[in-house]
C-alpha positions as CSV (number, residue, x, y, z in Angstrom):
1,V,231.6,344.8,90.6
2,Q,230.3,343.6,87.9
3,G,233.7,342.5,86.9
4,L,233.5,340.9,90.3
5,R,230.2,339.4,89.7
6,E,231.8,337.6,86.4
7,D,234.9,336.4,88.0
8,W,234.3,334.8,91.2
9,Y,231.9,332.2,89.6
10,R,234.9,330.7,89.0
11,N,238.1,331.9,90.6
12,P,237.4,334.2,94.0
13,R,240.4,336.4,94.2
14,L,241.3,339.9,95.4
15,M,244.1,341.2,93.6
16,S,244.2,344.6,95.3
17,V,246.6,342.6,98.2
18,A,249.9,340.7,98.1
19,E,248.2,337.4,99.2
20,C,244.5,336.2,98.7
21,T,243.7,333.2,99.5
22,E,240.2,331.0,100.2
23,V,238.5,330.2,103.6
24,T,238.8,326.8,105.2
25,R,236.1,324.7,104.3
26,L,234.7,322.3,106.8
27,R,231.7,320.1,107.4
28,S,231.0,320.2,111.1
29,L,232.6,322.2,113.7
30,Q,234.3,320.7,117.0
31,S,235.6,323.7,118.4
32,M,235.5,327.5,118.0
33,P,238.2,327.8,115.0
34,T,240.7,330.5,115.5
35,E,240.4,331.4,111.7
36,P,237.6,331.7,109.5
37,V,236.0,328.8,108.2
38,L,233.2,327.9,105.8
39,L,230.4,325.0,106.8
40,E,228.9,323.2,103.9
41,K,225.1,323.1,103.5
42,P,223.1,321.2,106.0
43,R,220.4,318.8,105.3
44,D,217.0,320.5,105.3
45,W,218.5,323.6,107.4
46,Y,216.2,325.2,109.5
47,A,216.1,329.3,108.1
48,R,216.3,328.1,104.3
49,F,212.5,329.3,104.2
50,W,213.3,332.7,105.1
51,N,214.0,334.2,101.6
52,L,213.5,337.4,100.0
53,D,209.2,336.0,99.2
54,Y,209.1,335.8,102.6
55,F,210.2,338.3,104.3
56,K,207.9,340.8,101.8
57,R,204.9,338.3,103.1
58,D,205.3,338.5,106.5
59,C,207.6,341.2,107.2
60,G,206.7,343.6,105.2
61,H,204.9,345.9,106.8
62,D,207.9,346.0,109.6
63,Y,210.0,348.7,109.1
64,W,213.8,349.3,109.2
65,F,216.6,351.3,107.8
66,C,218.6,351.0,105.3
67,R,221.9,352.7,104.1
68,P,224.5,352.9,101.7
69,Q,227.2,352.0,103.7
70,F,226.7,349.6,106.8
71,P,227.9,349.7,109.6
72,A,227.5,353.5,111.0
73,F,230.5,354.9,112.1
74,D,230.8,358.1,113.9
75,G,233.6,359.5,112.3
76,D,231.7,359.7,108.5
77,E,232.0,363.3,107.6
78,A,230.6,362.8,104.2
79,A,227.0,363.5,103.7
80,I,226.2,359.9,101.4
81,D,227.8,358.2,104.1
82,K,225.0,359.5,106.8
83,V,222.2,358.7,104.6
84,A,219.7,356.2,106.6
85,L,216.6,355.7,105.2
86,H,213.2,354.4,107.4
87,V,211.4,352.1,104.8
88,S,209.3,348.9,105.2
89,I,210.8,345.6,104.5
90,G,208.1,345.0,101.7
91,E,209.2,349.0,100.2
92,Y,213.0,347.2,100.3
93,V,212.1,344.1,98.6
94,E,210.5,345.5,95.3
95,F,213.6,348.2,95.7
96,A,216.0,345.0,95.7
97,R,214.0,343.4,93.0
98,T,213.7,346.3,90.8
99,L,217.9,347.2,91.1
100,Q,218.0,343.4,89.5
101,R,216.1,344.3,87.0
102,M,217.2,347.5,85.8
103,D,220.8,347.4,86.8
104,R,221.8,343.7,87.3
105,K,225.3,344.4,85.7
106,C,225.8,347.2,88.3
107,D,226.8,350.2,85.6
108,Q,229.0,352.6,87.2
109,E,227.4,355.2,84.6
110,K,224.6,354.1,86.5
111,G,225.0,354.5,90.1
112,L,223.5,357.9,90.6
113,A,220.1,356.9,89.0
114,F,220.2,353.0,90.8
115,P,222.2,353.3,93.8
116,R,223.1,350.7,96.3
117,L,221.5,350.9,99.5
118,T,221.5,347.4,102.4
119,L,219.2,346.4,104.7
120,D,221.4,345.4,107.8
121,G,221.2,344.5,111.1
122,Y,217.4,344.0,110.9
123,A,216.3,341.9,113.9
124,P,212.7,340.7,113.8
125,F,212.6,338.2,115.8
126,F,212.9,341.2,118.5
127,G,209.5,342.0,116.7
128,V,207.6,340.1,113.8
129,M,209.1,336.9,114.1
130,R,209.4,337.0,118.1
131,K,206.9,334.2,118.1
132,F,209.2,331.3,116.7
133,F,212.4,332.6,118.3
134,D,211.6,330.2,121.3
135,E,211.1,327.1,119.2
136,C,213.7,327.6,116.7
137,W,217.0,329.9,117.9
138,T,218.8,326.5,118.9
139,K,218.3,325.3,115.5
140,L,219.7,328.4,113.8
141,G,223.4,328.0,113.7
142,P,226.1,325.2,113.3
143,E,226.7,322.6,115.9
144,G,229.9,323.0,117.8
145,L,230.5,325.9,119.1
146,P,230.6,327.1,122.0
147,D,228.4,329.6,121.9
148,V,227.8,331.4,125.9
149,T,225.9,334.0,124.4
150,P,222.8,332.6,126.1
151,R,224.1,332.4,129.9
152,L,224.8,335.6,129.2
153,A,222.0,337.3,127.9
154,Q,220.6,335.8,131.2
155,V,222.8,338.0,133.5
156,F,222.6,341.3,131.3
157,A,218.8,340.6,131.5
158,H,219.3,340.7,135.6
159,A,221.8,343.7,135.7
160,F,219.3,346.0,133.7
161,S,216.2,344.5,134.6
162,L,215.0,343.4,131.3
163,Q,211.9,340.8,132.1
164,D,212.4,338.3,129.4
165,P,216.2,337.3,129.2
166,M,215.1,335.4,125.8
167,E,214.1,338.7,124.4
168,T,217.8,339.9,125.0
169,L,218.9,336.8,123.5
170,S,216.8,337.1,120.4
171,R,218.3,340.6,120.1
172,F,221.6,338.6,118.6
173,Y,220.7,337.3,115.6
174,K,219.8,339.5,112.8
175,V,219.0,339.6,109.1
176,T,220.8,341.3,106.2
177,L,218.7,341.9,103.1
178,A,220.8,343.4,99.8
179,A,220.6,344.4,96.3
180,T,223.5,343.6,94.2
181,G,226.2,345.2,95.1
182,S,225.8,346.6,98.3
183,I,228.3,346.4,100.1
184,T,229.3,345.8,104.0
185,R,232.1,348.5,104.9
186,L,235.6,346.9,106.3
187,H,235.3,347.0,109.8
188,V,235.4,344.6,113.0
189,E,232.8,343.1,115.1
190,V,232.0,345.5,118.3
191,A,232.2,344.2,121.8
192,G,234.8,341.5,120.3
193,A,231.5,339.6,119.0
194,H,232.3,336.2,117.0
195,T,229.7,336.4,114.3
196,W,228.7,333.5,111.7
197,F,226.7,334.1,108.3
198,N,223.9,331.8,107.1
199,Q,222.7,332.6,103.6
200,I,219.8,332.2,102.5
201,E,219.3,333.2,99.2
202,G,221.3,334.8,96.6
203,R,225.4,334.7,96.7
204,R,227.7,337.1,99.1
205,A,231.4,337.7,98.7
206,F,233.5,338.3,102.0
207,F,237.0,339.5,102.0
208,L,238.7,338.4,105.5
209,F,241.8,340.1,107.5
210,P,243.5,338.8,110.4
211,P,244.1,341.5,113.6
212,S,247.5,341.8,112.5
213,E,247.2,343.5,109.5
214,S,245.2,346.0,110.9
215,R,248.4,348.6,110.3
216,K,248.1,348.0,106.8
217,L,244.5,348.6,106.9
218,Y,244.3,352.0,108.5
219,E,242.6,351.3,111.2
220,E,240.2,354.3,112.4
221,T,238.1,353.8,115.6
222,G,235.4,355.8,117.0
223,G,232.9,355.7,120.3
224,P,229.5,354.3,120.5
225,M,226.7,355.9,118.5
226,Q,222.6,355.9,119.4
227,E,222.5,354.2,115.8
228,T,219.8,352.1,116.1
229,S,221.2,349.9,112.7
230,G,224.3,349.4,114.4
231,F,227.6,351.0,114.0
232,A,231.4,349.7,114.5
233,T,233.7,351.3,116.7
234,S,236.8,350.2,114.1
235,I,236.8,350.7,110.8
236,S,239.2,350.8,107.5
237,G,238.8,353.8,105.0
238,V,240.8,351.4,102.4
239,D,238.0,350.7,99.3
240,I,239.4,347.4,99.0
241,L,237.9,347.0,95.5
242,A,239.9,350.1,94.0
243,P,242.4,350.9,97.0
244,S,244.3,354.4,96.8
245,A,247.9,353.8,96.7
246,K,248.9,357.3,97.1
247,R,246.4,357.2,100.2
248,H,247.1,353.7,101.6
249,P,250.2,352.1,100.2
250,L,250.3,349.9,102.8
251,F,247.5,347.8,101.8
252,A,249.1,346.0,98.7
253,E,250.9,344.1,101.4
254,A,248.3,343.0,103.3
255,K,247.1,339.5,103.1
256,C,243.3,338.3,102.8
257,Q,241.1,335.1,103.1
258,V,237.8,335.5,100.7
259,A,234.8,333.5,100.8
260,V,231.7,333.5,98.3
261,L,228.9,332.1,100.5
262,Y,226.4,330.4,98.5
263,L,222.5,329.2,99.7
264,G,222.5,327.2,103.1
265,Q,226.6,327.4,104.0
266,T,227.7,329.2,107.0
267,L,230.6,331.1,107.4
268,V,232.5,332.1,111.1
269,I,234.1,334.5,111.5
270,P,236.6,334.8,115.0
271,S,236.4,337.5,117.4
272,G,239.0,340.5,115.8
273,W,238.8,339.3,112.6
274,W,238.2,342.8,109.8
275,W,235.9,341.8,107.0
276,Y,234.0,343.5,104.3
277,S,231.6,341.9,101.5
278,V,229.6,342.5,98.5
279,S,226.1,340.7,97.7
280,L,226.2,339.4,94.2
281,D,223.0,339.0,94.5
282,P,219.8,339.9,96.0
283,S,220.2,338.4,99.2
284,V,219.1,337.2,102.4
285,T,221.8,336.4,105.2
286,L,220.9,335.5,108.9
287,W,223.6,336.5,110.8
288,H,224.5,336.2,115.0
289,Q,226.9,338.2,116.9
290,F,227.9,335.3,119.4
291,W,231.1,334.9,122.5
292,T,232.4,332.3,124.0
293,E,234.5,331.8,127.9
294,E,237.5,333.3,125.7
295,N,235.6,336.8,124.8
296,K,232.9,337.0,127.5
297,L,234.1,340.0,129.4
298,R,233.6,342.3,125.7
299,F,229.8,341.2,126.4
300,P,228.7,343.9,128.4
301,E,230.0,346.6,125.7
302,V,226.9,345.4,123.8
303,A,224.6,347.5,126.0
304,W,225.4,350.6,123.8
305,E,223.9,349.3,120.8
306,Y,221.0,347.5,122.8
307,F,219.3,350.2,124.3
308,N,219.2,352.0,121.5
309,Y,215.7,350.5,120.4
310,Q,214.8,352.3,123.2
311,K,214.4,356.2,124.5
312,M,216.3,356.3,127.0
313,T,217.4,359.5,129.0
314,P,220.2,361.5,129.0
315,E,221.1,360.6,132.0
316,F,221.0,356.5,131.6
317,W,223.4,357.6,128.8
318,T,225.5,359.8,130.9
319,A,225.2,356.5,133.8
320,L,225.8,353.7,130.9
321,P,229.7,353.6,131.2
322,Q,229.8,353.3,135.1
323,K,227.3,350.5,134.4
324,I,228.7,348.6,132.0
325,E,232.2,348.5,133.9
326,A,230.1,347.0,137.1
327,L,229.0,344.2,134.9
328,R,232.1,343.2,133.6
329,E,233.9,343.4,137.1
330,S,230.6,341.6,138.1
331,M,231.1,338.9,135.6
332,A,235.0,338.4,136.2
333,E,234.5,337.9,139.8
334,A,232.5,334.9,139.1
335,E,234.8,333.3,137.8
């Protein structure tokens, strides 16, 4: 990561693949893109004040999970991959700043002394920042996206007898707090979701692979998990920064796109695309899972993650697959 941080100031590339091109840059959107796009910083965007200082001051006593590898995967076997620490937001901010002082260059020899942990999937609008959500949610993302998630949240809330559709919607706006060198593993977003990422502080590098490259990424599939901080059902075991030619020879033939997200910029990733990220500085990223008319029938699958916040009965989890399928059929009939 040390070399990457220095090189990506000038020329962001991934040398371990056959082709690596930069993500297309745009100033605005008129429709849902079919490939990732990087949107330039708008003037006075709403989330610009939600930096690390803000989260320490206003959310410092809130608790969430940090882990060395996000998202979780039910096929993880190594003990380190299963580690999840329950920490306060204030504690994590101090951790990230301590790492920056003591090991800013991500020295491999200091890996045990200064482990990289990321606090991801944090949903502050479902908790301590709930009071802001109703007034600001329409101002958080880029304009021009045909996002039908608000309507789907209402349908979901009705199907599961939830009282507040806006609270349901708030669950799909999340925050990543990350120390320098923290990674998000190579995976595909659950429930067929599109995703956008807005960078509030620091820099974060993203590597993106189209769905057609899945065979070269050695896709591993798993099932839903009762994991509060988030899980993936499709991941790749390839270490894209140091791939094994013996275990993953086809990866060298893969084609990818790269984007380094700076302050205020937004990256939009369409459904089905693989992505991996590295935080190049202590950083804050606001992100939103969303659905359009094209992928909305995958939306009911989010129930597996949504209800991890509540202590549901074993009977509820047993019946959930049937409820998800019933909701999907109901949505299809409504078309």
